[in-house]
SELUM-414300 format. One record per residue (C-alpha): residue number from 1; residue in three letters; x, y, z. Coordinates in steps of 0.2 Angstrom, whole numbers, plus 5000, padded with zeros to 4 digits. Layout:
N
NUM ALA X Y Z
...
***
This chain:
147
1 MET 5004 4843 4273
2 LYS 4997 4855 4259
3 LYS 5010 4848 4247
4 ILE 5003 4830 4249
5 SER 4985 4836 4247
6 LEU 4989 4846 4231
7 LEU 4998 4831 4224
8 ALA 4984 4820 4228
9 VAL 4972 4832 4218
10 VAL 4984 4833 4203
11 PHE 4986 4814 4202
12 SER 4967 4811 4204
13 LEU 4964 4824 4190
14 ALA 4977 4816 4179
15 ALA 4969 4799 4181
16 MET 4951 4805 4176
17 PRO 4953 4803 4157
18 PHE 4958 4784 4160
19 ALA 4943 4782 4171
20 TYR 4931 4790 4158
21 ALA 4938 4779 4145
22 ASP 4933 4763 4154
23 GLU 4915 4770 4155
24 THR 4914 4770 4136
25 PRO 4916 4756 4123
26 VAL 4932 4765 4117
27 GLY 4947 4753 4118
28 LEU 4953 4736 4113
29 TRP 4941 4721 4113
30 LYS 4942 4702 4111
31 ASN 4926 4696 4103
32 ILE 4920 4678 4107
33 ASP 4911 4668 4095
34 ASP 4893 4665 4101
35 LYS 4893 4647 4093
36 THR 4910 4640 4098
37 GLY 4915 4651 4113
38 LYS 4932 4654 4106
39 PRO 4940 4671 4103
40 LYS 4939 4676 4085
41 ALA 4947 4694 4084
42 LEU 4954 4709 4093
43 ILE 4944 4724 4088
44 ARG 4949 4742 4092
45 ILE 4934 4754 4095
46 THR 4936 4772 4093
47 GLU 4925 4787 4093
48 SER 4924 4801 4081
49 ASN 4911 4815 4081
50 GLY 4900 4806 4093
51 GLU 4900 4790 4083
52 LEU 4909 4773 4087
53 GLN 4919 4763 4074
54 GLY 4927 4746 4077
55 LYS 4942 4740 4066
56 ILE 4949 4722 4067
57 GLU 4967 4723 4073
58 LYS 4970 4704 4074
59 LEU 4962 4687 4070
60 PHE 4964 4671 4080
61 LEU 4965 4658 4066
62 ASP 4967 4640 4066
63 ASP 4984 4633 4061
64 GLY 4986 4632 4042
65 ALA 4973 4646 4039
66 ASP 4977 4661 4029
67 LYS 4985 4674 4041
68 ASN 4976 4689 4032
69 PRO 4961 4683 4023
70 LYS 4951 4694 4012
71 CYS 4932 4697 4013
72 ASP 4927 4689 3997
73 LYS 4909 4688 4002
74 CYS 4908 4707 4006
75 GLU 4901 4719 3994
76 GLY 4905 4737 3989
77 THR 4922 4744 3995
78 ASN 4925 4730 4007
79 LYS 4924 4717 3992
80 ASP 4941 4707 3992
81 GLN 4949 4718 4005
82 PRO 4959 4711 4019
83 VAL 4949 4707 4035
84 ILE 4963 4714 4046
85 GLY 4961 4733 4046
86 MET 4943 4732 4041
87 THR 4931 4743 4049
88 ILE 4917 4731 4054
89 LEU 4907 4742 4066
90 TYR 4901 4760 4063
91 GLY 4888 4773 4065
92 LEU 4884 4769 4084
93 LYS 4878 4784 4094
94 LYS 4875 4785 4113
95 ASP 4857 4783 4118
96 SER 4855 4782 4137
97 ASP 4865 4767 4143
98 GLU 4867 4759 4125
99 TYR 4874 4763 4109
100 ASN 4862 4762 4094
101 GLY 4859 4766 4076
102 GLY 4875 4758 4069
103 LYS 4880 4744 4058
104 ILE 4891 4728 4059
105 ILE 4898 4718 4046
106 ASP 4901 4699 4048
107 PRO 4917 4696 4037
108 ALA 4913 4677 4037
109 ASN 4897 4680 4026
110 GLY 4899 4698 4020
111 LYS 4882 4703 4027
112 VAL 4879 4720 4035
113 TYR 4867 4720 4050
114 SER 4860 4734 4061
115 SER 4869 4734 4078
116 LYS 4868 4740 4096
117 LEU 4879 4737 4111
118 HIS 4880 4741 4129
119 LEU 4893 4738 4143
120 THR 4891 4726 4157
121 ASP 4902 4719 4171
122 ASN 4909 4735 4177
123 ASN 4913 4740 4159
124 LYS 4924 4725 4156
125 LYS 4912 4716 4144
126 LEU 4902 4723 4129
127 ASN 4886 4715 4123
128 VAL 4886 4717 4104
129 ARG 4870 4713 4095
130 GLY 4868 4712 4076
131 TYR 4850 4710 4069
132 ILE 4839 4712 4054
133 GLY 4824 4724 4056
134 THR 4821 4722 4075
135 PRO 4834 4718 4089
136 PHE 4823 4702 4093
137 LEU 4829 4695 4076
138 GLY 4847 4693 4078
139 ARG 4862 4686 4088
140 SER 4873 4693 4101
141 GLN 4891 4691 4106
142 VAL 4900 4696 4122
143 TRP 4917 4705 4119
144 ILE 4930 4706 4133
145 ARG 4940 4722 4136
146 GLU 4958 4719 4133
147 GLN 4963 4738 4137
***
């Protein structure tokens, strides 16, 4: 009987990092276009030194489209860089139940926006808001957790 109890404790402790990961935005997300409702990309969110970053891993493109487009409208170091592999989300820090203070790049127009995000639907969805000045002046997307 004690062996079963000890094994149960060991297995529950081993599963804790996975449960914790689902309580943060860290993971792979499918972003859904707020205008068309169609998937646009897979974005991997990681955390380093308390800040979140998001990098594009895959694009969902129409047939005949360039399979690895470049960000020709971006400025600075992202100018003419491949969109796949580009860090588009950075600098977000946990603030209560949200992540704030970051930036997000829209590779379609090259613009950089202030950003905030928060988890919903039992951590399976991520509300991502990009804005200029105040969060009221922006747009939101819902991203779906892939893993």
